[in-house]
N, C-alpha and C positions, 0 to 999 in steps of 0.2 A: 382258706383253702377248704374245699369239700372233703369229707372223710373218705378215704380210700381203704375200705374194709379188706379187700384181698391183700393189700400191702401190710395192713395192720396184723392180719393173721400170719402172713409170710414171716415178718420180722419177729413176731412173738414166738411162733412155733419153731423157727430156726434156732432162736435163743434157747428154747427149751430143749431142742434136740442136741444142740452143742453142749449145753450144760449138763444134761443127763449123761452124754457120752463122756464128757470130761470127768464127771463125778465117778463114773464106774472105773474109769482109768486110774483115777486116784485110789479108789478102794482096791483095785488090783496091786497098785504099787505098795499099799500098806498091808497086803495080805488078808484083806477082809472081803466078805460078801461073795464068796466063790459061787454059791448057788443062785445068787442074784444076778450074776453076770449075763446069762443068756437072755432073761426076761427084760433086763435093762437094754441090752443091745437091741433087741426087737422093738422096744418102745422108742428108743432114739431113732432108729431107722424109720419107723412109721411116722414119727413126727416130722423127720427131714423130708419124706416123701409127700406127706400132706401139705406141709408148707411150701415146698417146691411147686406143687400143683395149684395152690391157692394163688400164687403170683400171676398165673396165666389169666385169671378171671379179671385182672386189672386192665388187660388190654382188649380193645374192640376187635382188632385183628391180630390175634396171638401169633400167627404164623410170621408176622413181620418181626418178631423178637429176634429171629435168626439174622436179620440184617446188622443188628448190633453186635453180633459175636465176632465180626470181622475187626473189630476195633479193640486192641488190648486196653486202651485207656478207658473204655466204657464201663460204667459200674456194673452193668448186667453181665458183661463178659467176666469180670473179676469175681463177681458173686458166683457165677456158674463154675469157674475153675475151682474156687474154694469148696463148693458143694461137692464137686466130683472127687476132689482130693479126699474130703472127709468120708465120702461114700467108699472110696478105695481103701482107706485105712479100716473103715468098719468091716469090710469084706475080709481083710487080712485078719482082723481081730476075731471074726467069726471062725475063720479056719483054725487059729490057734485054740479057740474055745472047744472046737469039735475034736481036735487032735488031743488035747489034754484032758484025761478023764476027770481031773479035779479042777478044770477050768483055770489051768495055768496059763498066763499071759505074760511074755517076756517083759522085763522092765522097760526095755528100750521101746517096745511097741506102746506100752502105757504112757510113756513120756511123749512119744510122738503123737498119740491121740489127744493129749492134753493141749499140746502146742497147736495142732491143727483146729481143734475145736475153738480156741482162743482167736486164731487167725480168721476163722469164718465169721465170727461175730464181729471182729474189727473191720474186716472187708465189707460186710454188710452195712454196718453203720457208716463207714467211710462214704459209701456210694450216695448217701443222702446229704453230705456235706456240700453246700453250695453258697457261695458268697452273696448271691442275691437273695438268699433266704436267711436273714440273720438269726432266726431262732433255731435253724437247722445247723448252721455252720459253727459247730462247737464240739470240741473233743468230749465234753460231757455227755453229748448226745451218744457217742460211742460208749462212754462209760456207763450210761444208763442200760444199755443193752447187755453189756458185761455183767452189770449188778444183777439183772434179771436172770441170766444164765447161772451166775453163781449161787442164786437162791433156788432156781428150779431144780438143779442138778442134785444137791444134797437132799432136798426135800423129797424128791421122787425116789432116789436111791435108798433113803432111810425107809420110805414106805415099802418098797420092794423087798428090802432086807428084812424088814419086820414080817411080811407075809411069808417070806421064806425061812422064818425063824433063825436069822442070822444077824440079829442086832449086835452092835458093837459101840465101843466108846466113840468111834469116828463118826457115827451118826449125829451125836449131839454137837461135837466140836465143829464139823463141817457146816451144820445147819445154822448154828449161832453166827458164825463168821459170814457164811453166804447171805443170810437174811439181813444181818446189820449192813453189810456192804451194799446190798440192794437198796435198803432205806436211805442210806447216806447218798448214794449216787443218784437215786431218783430225785430226792429233795434238792440236791446240788443242781441237777439239770433244770428243775423247775425254776429255781432262783436265777440261773443263767439265762433262761428264756425271758424271764420277767425283765432282766437287765437289758435285753435287746430291744425293748419297746422304745427306747430312746433313739433308736436308729432311724425312726421314721420321722419325716418332716410334717409339719402341721399343714396339711393340704386338704381342704374340706371336700373338693370334688376332683375327679379324674375325668377330664373331658374326652372321653372315647367317642368317636363319631357315631358309634352304634348305640352308646349309652351315655349321653353327654351329662347326666346328673348323677352318675354312679359314684357313690362314696368309695374312695380308694382304700381306706382302712376303717372298716366298720367298728364300732365302739367294742372295745375289749378283744378284737381279734388278733392283736399283736401281743398281748400279755396274758400269761396263764391264770393270773389271779384277779382278773377283770372280766366283765361281760359274760358271754356265753360259755367260755372255757373254764370258768372258775369251779363249776361243779365237777367235771372230769379231774381237775387238778386236786381237788379235796379228796375225791376217791382214790386217786393214785397214792397220796399220802397215807390215808386211813388204812388202806389195804396193805401198804408196805410196813406200817407200824404193826398191824395185826400179824403180818408174816413174821416179823422179828419176834414178837410176843410168843407166837406159836412155837418158835424154836426154843425159847427159854422154858416154856411150859413142857415141851416134849422132852427137853433134857431133864427136868425135874421129875416128870412122871414116867419116863422111859417108854411111853406107849406111841411108837411112831406109826402104827397103823392109823391112828387118828390124827396125830399132830403133823405127820408127814403129809397126809392128804390136805389137811386144813392149810399147811404152809404152802404147798403147791397151788392150791386154790386162790390163796392170797396173793401170791406172786402173779398169777394169771390176771387177776382183776386189776392189780396194780400196773402191770405191764400194758394191758389194753387201754386202760384209762390214761396212762402216760402218752401212748401213742395217739390217742384221740386228741389230747392237748397238742401234740406234736403237729398234727394236720390243721388243727384249728388256729395255731399261731403261725402256720407256714405262709405268711404274707410276703410277697416279693418287694424289694425295694428298687427294682429296675425303672419303674416309671419316673423316678425322681431324677434320673440321670439322662 
């Protein structure tokens, strides 16, 4: 399948937005990073908006997207609902930040924010699960997005806290856990995609009347560690490993202005590369049936 860059940016930026908002809610629950709350909220809202706008560039006739909103089972509709709910929670969160002089946010609101952020990522990932696309039809695909969110959030939050001179012990712990989770889930999903290569029958040609000699499964298109997709798969793993390393180095040095930024950059590279593999291995099995 050809690369869909608007959707790659959409999923990556929404995972970042949800991860950052979830992280700031966690910091609020633990009574950390009060001065970083407003910058983090602005950042997560901006990521949510840019990611939401990016998805429209995937459509030749973007106005037709509204036809899908009338069906509750549509992945587009479910994603829209989750985005709107997260946006509403962000607005309520903003109101409390403005009302409380010390950026006090109720514990219940922080807990709701974490739950809604997780739900958004799960709903977004679930909308891509299709039985006709074996490489996509996996819970680990959702897990890979959650892993990216868990790494994006703490890295960005630690960076903001460092800039605001509010570094704490939570920065290191959350980053190590988040980056390691991203590494494990990214590799696990690549392995799962590799395993789906056996779902395809050995058919040399697909006799489409318009393209009678078209190869139905070009070499390497169904496996991340073969053919054209192997480069992106290697980049995804290396970047995830580098992200995990940045978390441990950041914990040792305590300089999250540098290692928070490095960690977020590594997650961005890993997430984009993984979604590139995602589309390159997105070959349908429907012609076999």
